[in-house]
Kinemage of the C-alpha trace (Angstrom):
@kinemage 1
@onewidth
@group {chain A} dominant
@subgroup {mainchain}
@vectorlist {calphas} color= white
{ca met a 1} P 11.103 62.645 -22.782
{ca arg a 2} L 12.974 61.601 -25.748
{ca leu a 3} L 13.721 57.654 -25.136
{ca pro a 4} L 16.956 55.982 -26.880
{ca arg a 5} L 16.065 54.388 -29.954
{ca phe a 6} L 16.654 50.491 -28.497
{ca val a 7} L 13.943 51.137 -25.872
{ca gly a 8} L 10.413 50.400 -27.156
{ca ile a 9} L 6.985 50.250 -25.606
{ca val a 10} L 7.377 46.491 -25.117
{ca asp a 11} L 10.318 46.799 -23.380
{ca leu a 12} L 8.763 49.447 -20.654
{ca gly a 13} L 5.963 46.827 -20.406
{ca ile a 14} L 8.230 43.983 -19.592
{ca ile a 15} L 10.184 46.143 -16.913
{ca thr a 16} L 7.099 47.299 -15.650
{ca ile a 17} L 5.809 43.630 -15.015
{ca val a 18} L 9.065 42.916 -13.265
{ca leu a 19} L 9.296 45.550 -11.145
{ca val a 20} L 5.818 45.015 -10.035
{ca thr a 21} L 6.891 41.168 -9.360
{ca val a 22} L 9.503 42.240 -7.406
{ca ala a 23} L 7.707 44.693 -5.620
{ca leu a 24} L 4.406 42.826 -4.672
{ca pro a 25} L 4.737 40.498 -1.641
{ca ala a 26} L 4.376 36.722 -2.164
{ca arg a 27} L 0.811 35.665 -2.928
{ca glu a 28} L -0.363 33.766 -0.048
{ca met a 29} L -1.048 30.077 -0.464
{ca phe a 30} L -3.744 27.884 1.108
{ca gly a 31} L -3.745 24.137 1.961
{ca phe a 32} L -6.372 21.687 3.038
{ca ser a 33} L -6.611 18.041 4.146
{ca val a 34} L -7.564 15.344 1.655
{ca leu a 35} L -8.877 13.472 4.681
{ca ser a 36} L -12.516 13.786 5.650
{ca gly a 37} L -15.132 12.577 8.268
{ca lys a 38} L -14.000 11.017 11.367
{ca lys a 39} L -10.519 10.518 10.590
{ca asp a 40} L -9.730 13.894 9.598
{ca thr a 41} L -7.789 14.768 12.723
{ca pro a 42} L -4.176 16.425 13.197
{ca ala a 43} L -2.766 12.920 14.407
{ca ala a 44} L -4.232 11.468 11.238
{ca gln a 45} L -3.130 13.770 8.902
{ca phe a 46} L 0.548 13.886 10.116
{ca ala a 47} L 0.542 9.899 10.213
{ca leu a 48} L -0.397 9.905 6.634
{ca ala a 49} L 1.906 12.772 5.665
{ca leu a 50} L 4.764 10.793 7.812
{ca ala a 51} L 4.106 7.546 5.781
{ca glu a 52} L 4.296 9.081 2.713
{ca ala a 53} L 7.714 11.133 3.296
{ca arg a 54} L 9.001 7.868 3.989
{ca thr a 55} L 8.400 6.403 0.987
{ca ile a 56} L 9.789 9.112 -0.745
{ca ala a 57} L 13.033 9.190 1.239
{ca lys a 58} L 13.399 5.331 1.086
{ca pro a 59} L 11.618 4.278 -2.113
{ca asp a 60} L 12.890 0.785 -1.949
{ca asp a 61} L 11.892 0.158 1.484
{ca gly a 62} L 9.028 -2.438 1.183
{ca arg a 63} L 8.020 -1.925 4.912
{ca ala a 64} L 7.464 1.945 4.503
{ca leu a 65} L 5.542 1.199 1.498
{ca asp a 66} L 3.212 -1.382 3.385
{ca asp a 67} L 2.382 1.386 6.076
{ca tyr a 68} L 1.561 3.944 3.656
{ca thr a 69} L -0.906 1.696 1.649
{ca arg a 70} L -2.649 0.801 4.937
{ca lys a 71} L -3.066 4.156 5.894
{ca leu a 72} L -4.282 5.108 2.894
{ca asp a 73} L -6.965 2.422 2.699
{ca ala a 74} L -7.840 3.278 6.082
{ca ala a 75} L -8.550 6.753 5.151
{ca gly a 76} L -10.902 5.308 2.329
{ca phe a 77} L -8.346 5.689 -0.393
{ca lys a 78} L -8.629 2.240 -1.742
{ca asp a 79} L -7.757 2.871 -5.707
{ca trp a 80} L -4.636 5.448 -4.692
{ca ala a 81} L -3.667 2.599 -2.132
{ca ile a 82} L -3.480 0.132 -5.209
{ca asp a 83} L -1.744 2.634 -7.493
{ca val a 84} L 1.048 3.464 -4.858
{ca ala a 85} L 1.355 -0.091 -4.039
{ca val a 86} L 2.091 -0.985 -7.585
{ca arg a 87} L 4.343 1.404 -8.569
{ca gly a 88} L 6.136 1.337 -5.162
{ca ala a 89} L 6.625 -2.749 -5.832
{ca ala a 90} L 8.101 -1.987 -8.738
{ca arg a 91} L 10.908 0.195 -7.163
{ca thr a 92} L 11.734 -2.826 -4.716
{ca lys a 93} L 12.987 -5.337 -7.028
{ca gln a 94} L 16.680 -4.854 -5.690
{ca ser a 95} L 15.524 -4.706 -1.872
{ca pro a 96} L 15.753 -7.265 0.490
{ca thr a 97} L 12.066 -6.161 1.597
{ca gln a 98} L 10.405 -6.595 -1.924
{ca trp a 99} L 8.652 -9.247 -0.451
{ca arg a 100} L 6.614 -6.760 1.769
{ca ala a 101} L 6.196 -4.377 -0.978
{ca leu a 102} L 4.460 -7.362 -2.995
{ca leu a 103} L 2.405 -8.378 -0.106
{ca ala a 104} L 1.070 -4.961 0.701
{ca thr a 105} L -0.218 -4.479 -3.178
{ca ser a 106} L -2.013 -7.893 -2.584
{ca val a 107} L -3.670 -6.229 0.602
{ca ala a 108} L -4.552 -3.344 -1.133
{ca tyr a 109} L -6.209 -5.515 -3.954
{ca val a 110} L -8.142 -7.598 -1.383
{ca asp a 111} L -9.302 -4.301 0.428
{ca his a 112} L -10.724 -3.586 -2.924
{ca leu a 113} L -12.264 -6.847 -3.522
{ca asp a 114} L -9.901 -7.656 -6.449
{ca val a 115} L -8.966 -10.830 -5.441
{ca val a 116} L -7.407 -12.224 -8.609
{ca pro a 117} L -4.454 -9.504 -8.730
{ca ala a 118} L -4.645 -9.848 -4.889
{ca leu a 119} L -3.714 -13.514 -5.170
{ca asp a 120} L -0.999 -13.086 -7.911
{ca tyr a 121} L 0.676 -10.616 -5.693
{ca ala a 122} L 0.682 -12.850 -2.653
{ca asn a 123} L 2.101 -15.530 -4.953
{ca lys a 124} L 4.955 -13.362 -5.891
{ca ala a 125} L 5.620 -12.252 -2.431
{ca leu a 126} L 6.007 -15.676 -1.001
{ca asn a 127} L 7.971 -16.605 -4.106
{ca val a 128} L 10.589 -13.859 -3.259
{ca cys a 129} L 10.608 -14.912 0.402
{ca his a 130} L 11.540 -18.385 -0.612
{ca asp a 131} L 14.245 -17.124 -2.735
{ca ala a 132} L 15.749 -14.884 -0.043
{ca gln a 133} L 15.657 -17.636 2.490
{ca arg a 134} L 17.492 -19.970 -0.145
{ca ala a 135} L 20.299 -17.247 -0.800
{ca gly a 136} L 20.832 -17.770 3.134
{ca asp a 137} L 18.838 -14.320 3.941
{ca gln a 138} L 16.685 -15.700 6.982
{ca thr a 139} L 16.406 -11.925 8.250
{ca ala a 140} L 15.393 -10.795 4.868
{ca cys a 141} L 11.868 -12.860 5.486
{ca pro a 142} L 11.752 -14.378 8.795
{ca ser a 143} L 10.324 -17.714 8.933
{ca trp a 144} L 7.238 -16.464 11.114
{ca glu a 145} L 6.211 -14.091 8.369
{ca glu a 146} L 6.487 -16.900 5.832
{ca val a 147} L 4.075 -18.974 7.515
{ca arg a 148} L 1.522 -16.189 8.106
{ca met a 149} L 2.333 -15.285 4.483
{ca glu a 150} L 1.247 -18.643 3.439
{ca leu a 151} L -1.880 -18.691 5.491
{ca tyr a 152} L -2.844 -15.551 4.065
{ca arg a 153} L -2.366 -17.077 0.588
{ca glu a 154} L -3.929 -20.612 1.318
{ca his a 155} L -6.998 -18.313 2.366
{ca leu a 156} L -7.081 -16.329 -0.880
{ca asp a 157} L -6.387 -19.093 -3.056
{ca ala a 158} L -9.505 -21.378 -1.524
{ca gly a 159} L -11.886 -18.554 -1.844
{ca val a 160} L -10.653 -17.900 -5.411
{ca lys a 161} L -11.002 -21.334 -6.233
{ca ser a 162} L -14.638 -21.468 -5.167
{ca gly a 163} L -15.659 -19.209 -7.712
{ca ile a 164} L -17.781 -16.820 -5.543
{ca asp a 165} L -17.385 -13.249 -6.518
{ca pro a 166} L -16.629 -10.993 -3.155
{ca his a 167} L -18.355 -8.143 -4.525
{ca arg a 168} L -21.582 -9.828 -4.472
{ca asp a 169} L -20.928 -12.200 -1.427
{ca pro a 170} L -18.089 -11.199 0.445
{ca ile a 171} L -19.248 -13.514 3.550
{ca gly a 172} L -19.658 -16.520 1.140
{ca phe a 173} L -15.973 -15.841 -0.327
{ca arg a 174} L -14.517 -15.565 3.347
{ca lys a 175} L -16.149 -18.816 4.292
{ca ala a 176} L -15.033 -20.660 1.242
{ca gly a 177} L -11.134 -19.317 2.114
{ca glu a 178} L -11.734 -20.530 5.681
{ca arg a 179} L -12.787 -24.053 5.060
{ca gly a 180} L -9.660 -23.920 2.954
{ca leu a 181} L -7.190 -23.835 5.336
{ca arg a 182} L -5.788 -26.723 7.245
{ca glu a 183} L -7.030 -27.684 10.451
{ca ile a 184} L -4.121 -27.277 13.190
{ca arg a 185} L -3.998 -29.348 16.451
{ca leu a 186} L -1.528 -28.208 19.127
{ca gly a 187} L 0.120 -30.514 21.825
{ca gly a 188} L -1.098 -33.590 20.190
{ca his a 189} L -4.264 -33.763 22.197
{ca asp a 190} L -7.726 -34.316 20.474
{ca val a 191} L -9.722 -31.467 19.653
{ca pro a 192} L -13.384 -31.756 21.324
{ca ser a 193} L -16.097 -31.825 19.221
{ca gly a 194} L -17.282 -28.301 17.800
{ca ser a 195} L -13.988 -26.715 18.777
{ca gly a 196} L -11.755 -27.073 15.623
{ca ser a 197} L -9.235 -24.856 15.713
{ca ala a 198} L -9.150 -23.614 11.652
{ca gly a 199} L -9.253 -20.290 11.030
{ca ser a 200} L -8.079 -17.387 8.798
{ca ala a 201} L -5.140 -15.324 8.473
{ca ala a 202} L -4.763 -11.725 7.684
{ca pro a 203} L -1.580 -10.142 6.971
């Protein structure tokens, strides 16, 4: 059979590839969970996937970012949690929940025992909270969240000022942070000896 001049061997090859691609069924794809060990359960996989989907659907939602980074940390992906938190916090600059994103970043650093950047983000979160309150938006950063965040920041600040390396002495760092917290007395009654009410606060 004589082919027209404008149809060559290369053209036949291309047509053959196209026909094969169209005729063959779609290639089967496999997926697997990045979670492992005891936490590798369908419920844990779904919870992590849902948390990630919420940050994609609402990239400026600090609450969603907080939930996602905590679940990443619980799964053992501490570096990943920091990376997600830092990038997510940068996307929440115009959001009333920005302080939550900044606090989530601080917590992610703390869980990695990187306390200096953790303190920096805790200070940023508290400043944003105060800015929102001064602007009259009390719902953006409620007062009880502010108090909780201030206790966390004070605990972290005292630990950093102690000069103790949490990588080498995590217990000593925690105790130094606890000593930096103010003692609180309720009801105006004297506290019996040996039953001080000072404690630490975790976000």
